[in-house]
Every structure is written in C-alpha cells, then in structure tokens.
N, C-alpha and C positions, 0 to 999 in steps of 0.2 A: 207315503212313500217317505222315505225317510230323508231328515233335510240336509244336503253336502254340504261339508263343512267351508270353509272359506279356502283353504289348501285344495282341497278333494278339487274344486269348484274348476280352480285357477290352472290348477293342471287337465278336468278334464276338457277346459277350453284352448289347451294348446295342445293337449290330443286332437282333438278337432277340425286348428288348425294344421295338421301335421307338423308339428316338433314334438318331436322321439321324450320319451320321459323321461330318460336319460341327463336328457338338455334342459327340463324344465324345472333348474333349482332356484327356484325362486320362493325367496323367506320374507317372512312378517315380523315383524316387533311390533310395540307399540312407540318405540323412541325413534324409531328409524321409518316405519313402514315398510313397504315391498322392496328388497332386495332381488335385483336377478344376477343372472348368471356371469362369473368371474370378471367380464369383461365388459358388460351394460353401464350404459350413464345416463344420466338423467335427460330430460328431452330438449333440457334447455340451460346455458349455461349458470343461468341462476340457481335453477334448482341443482344443480350437480354442486356448486357454491358452498349453495348449504347446507347439503349432505354432508357436503366435503367435512365443510368447520364444526358441525356436529361431533363430529369425531376428536375432531381438534378443545373444544371447550371439553369434551370427558377426556382428556388428556392421551385418547386410543391414537397415540401418534402415527404409529407407523401403517393403522389401517387410516386415518386421515390423508398422510403424504401420496397414497393408493390413488385415491379419492381425488387427489388435486396432478395428481400426475393424468390422468383418466382426461381432468377435467381439460390439460394443458393439450393432451394427443387433439380430443375430439374438437372443443371452441380457440383453439392458440390466438385467433384475432377476436375474439370476445373481449372487451371491458372485464368482463371479471377473470381473462386467462393473467392480468395485473396481480392481483391478489392472490389469485392460485401462487403464482408463485416467490410472492414472498412470503405465502402459511409455509410454502416450503422449506425458508429458513427460518421460521420460528419454530418449523417441529424440531428440527436440528437443535436449534437452543436450546431450547426448551429439553434436549434430551443430554446435553452436558457437550453436544458433539460443535465445537462454536470453528472449527477449520472450513467445516463442511455447511454448515447454516451461514460463512460467509460467502463460499460460492455461489449459495442459492441466490442472495440478498447478492451478489455482482450483477447476475445474471436477471434479479428483476430491472436492475437501471439498466443496464445493459440493450437489453430488450427492447423495456417498456419503459424506457427514459420520463413518459409521463405522468407516469404515475404516483397517487394520489399522496403513498408511501414512501416519497421519493427520499423528503427529508429527517425522518423517521428510518429510513432503512440508511443513509449514510450516517444519523446518531449510534444507530445498532451496531454499524461494522466499525463503526470507531471506539465504541464500549470495548468491544471483542476484541481490535487493537491495543486494549491497553490491557486486557487480561492477558495475551502472549505477551505483551513486553515488561511485564511482572514477573517474567519465568515460568509460565505455565509453560505444561505442556500440554501436546494436541492429541488425539486418538490414533490410531490405524487400523482397520482393520477392526474397530469397537475396543482396542484398549489405545491408554496411552503410553504415549509413546515414551522411550527412556530419557532422553534431551531436551530442554528446554528448546522452543518453537520460537526464539525470538525472531529468525528470520521470515514467522508467519507476519510478525506485527510489521516487520520493513512492505511487507506484499500489503497487506491491511492495509496502510496508511499513506501506498503510494496510489493505490486503487483511488481510495479518498481525494487526494490532493487530484488526481487525474479527472475524474469523473462529477464531482463539487467541488473546483477551487473555490469558487467565492462563495461559495456557504458557509450558512453558520460555521461547521465544522472544517473547513477547505486548510485554516492558515494551523489550525488546533492537530491539526492529522502533519502539518506539515512541518510541524515542530515535533513533533509524536514521533516522527523518520526519521531525523536528525536524533534525536534518542538514542532509537533503535540501530541506528547504524554505531553510534555511539560504545552500547550495551553491547556488539558485537565485536567492538576492535576495531573497525572498519572505518577510522577516521576522515579518511581523504574526503567519501562519500558524505560524512554527515555533517563535517565545514560545507560542500555543497548544496546539502539538506537546509539550512540554517542559512546560510545565503538566499535565498529563494526566502526568507521571510522577510529579510532588508530590503531584495530588490521588488517582490511580490506584494509585500504588503505591507511597506514604510510607514503606516498611522497605527500599525499593527500594537496593541501594549506590552506585545510579547519581541519585537525588537530587541530591548535592552538584554531581555532572558539570551538572548539570539546570538549575540555579538559577545555575553559571556562565552557561551559555550563554545563559542569558533576560537575562544583563546584557549578553552582548557582540550579544547581537539588538537590544535596545532601545538599544545604543548607534547599531546600523547601522542602524535601520529608523527606518521615519513609520507614527504612527499618525493615526488621522483623530480628528477632535473632534466630527466630528456624529455618528459611529453609537458603535457598544457599548463602552464604556471598559474594560470589563473587562481587556484585554488591556494597557491604557493603567494602571490600577491596579494589577495586574501584577508590567509593569513598575517600576513608582516602586519597587513592594514591595523590588524583587530586589536594581535596584540602592543602593539603599536599605542590602539587608543584604550587597552585594558593598562598599561603603566601608567597611558594619563589618566585614567580616571581614578584609578584602585592602588594609589599608590603604599598603602600600608598594607594592600594583600601578604599573607602568607606568603602565596605562590608568585611575587613580584621577584625571588631570586630567580625561579627555574623557568619562569617567564623570556627575561633575563636572556640566558642561558638557548632558549629558544628560540627567540628574536635574533639571536645573533648568529644560530645553526641557519637557520631559512634564510639569511640573508645572502650565508659561505652558500648557499643550495641557489640559491634565486642567481649569482654573480657568474656561478659556473655553469651554470644555460646559459648564460647570454654569451660567458668565453666557447662557449662547446658552439653556438651559431656562430661566429664571428670565426675559427677553425673551419664550418660549414663552407663558409662561403669565399675565404681565403681556397681551398682548398676546388670550389670550382672558377678562381681566377675571378675575382669581383672583390679587390681589398677598400671599395669606400664602402662595398654596403658593412662589411668585416670591420671597417674602422667606428661604424654608428654604433655597434654590439661594446666593441672595447672601449668608447667614450663614456656610452651611458655603464658600464660596470666602475670609471670612475668621477662621472657622475654620484650617481646614486648610492657605491656601496664600495665605496672607498674604504672604507675602515677591515675588509677582506682582505684574506687571503688571497686573491685573484685582482686584486687590482694595480699591482708593481706587475705581472704576469703581463695586463694588461696594456700598462701603460710600454709595457719593450716591444708589444706586438705592436700599437703604435705609430713609434719611434724605428722602428723599419716598413713601417708600410709606408709610411707619410715620405722614407727615402726612399719609395720606388714611384710613388707617384710623380 
C-alpha cells in the first residue's frame, strides 16, 4: 500500500467526517502550518494573534489585516483583541494610509482603554497629526487626495486631547491643535485652543509660546461682536501682554492697530447689549453696559454714544 501524503490524508479524514471535498481547502506551508478554509480561525486567541502577526512581520499587510479582523470577530472579549486592533492601525501605517491608521488606533483606545499600548498609540497618533499638519495629502480610495489634509490634523490632535489630556502628548497635541487651526485660517478656534494651554497646563513650557501664538492669531483674526466675547477678551489681554513684553518687535505697530480694533469691537458688543436691555425696558441693566464702555473702552468711538445714553437714562430714572 502506498503511503498517503499529508494532504491526501487530511482530505480523506475530512471526507470520512462528512465534509465535502470542495470545502476541504486546507493548505500547509513550513511558515504557516495548516491554514483552513477562508473563514477559519485558530482554536485560541493566542494562536490567532501569533498567526496574524506572522504575516505582519513578513510585511504581508493585507493578509495580516484579514487575520487580525478574524481575531476581533471571534475573540473580541479576549486580551489579544486590543493587540489585534492596534496592529490594524500598524498595517495601514506601514502602507502609508495614515488617516485609516489613525481611525484604527482611535478604536483601540476607545474600545480597549486599558490597552498596554495606550501611550504608544497616542505617540503614533501625534506623529500622524504632525504629518498632516505639514501639509501632506491623505489617501482617498487608495490614491492621494488633491488637497492637503490639515483638517485631518485638527481631528487627530483633538482626539489626543480628548483621549489623553494629561498624557505626555496631551499638551503637545493641544498646542498643535492651535497651529492646525492657524494653518487653515481659523483664528478664533486657534485662540481657543491656545487658551487651553494657559488654563489647563499653566506650568507647561508651552505657555509662553501659546501667548505669542494668541497674539499672532488676534492680529490676523476676526472675532464677531454678537457672539461670546471671551475669545475677544482673551485676545485683548494677550495683545496687551505682547506689546508689553515685546516692545522691540516688528509686529508692534500691527499689534497696536489690532488691539484698537478689538477694543472697538468689544465696546460695540457692550453697546448692543445695552440696547437690548433698553428694548426690554430694563434701564438699570442697560446702564451697567454703557458704564462699562466709559470705564474700560473710553478711547473707542462707542464711548460718546454710551455717555449720551447714560444721560438720557439717568433723566428717565
């Protein structure tokens, strides 16, 4: 009797077990051992992780992703699932699809917050954010997009701030978030981002840089008078600080002009609020806002108008 080959023996055993030959697509190689049909998964999550990782180490990233996904589908509650999710991000990163890589890394942190890779993932996300902040393009359907993807830098840095605000990369991401908004010309969100450095990380070595960036953003930005004035107030304070601490800067003239414009806008807002309270027949409340203009914005064009309204209201009271 001729000795059966390993493959023939396997197929024979499957047939005896009632498995049709067409479904017995088992393949053996020295590197991988026996590989079952397309949807088959190893008996344990440890085995499946090792199996998937072997493809990653051989840079067979497409096959590696398939095997990591099998682990996540079959053993999503296992300790190895967090590793599989991490490696999905690594696969995309190695292939240069950095946005998809970020999305997979984010899932690893959100689904498995206790992962041992937490700090490493934040670091990798931070580097991906820097990549997009530098003006790199992202892939769409496997091809590079036409426009730079700094908006993706904003998304990535914001996720780091949200997921690990007090991690090593939290304050760095907060600062880069401001820079990303600046790069897109979104100066009001930039000021808000840099403000978080001052309030959330007051001892950070980035505080001085954040103050400087706020002054730059306020020189370029436009802050709407009818909305929350905290960004405008902050911009005024930071411009005043900038003028005081950098008197020799070539930006002093522009800073002075911008400060004057912001104070005009701030006084306009106070006047509009005063008008609102007058329309609601609340003169005492209106007086508070008109008097604020006289006290804090006396050099603006709104001060004479505020003084006039104060005289009229005082005669009516």
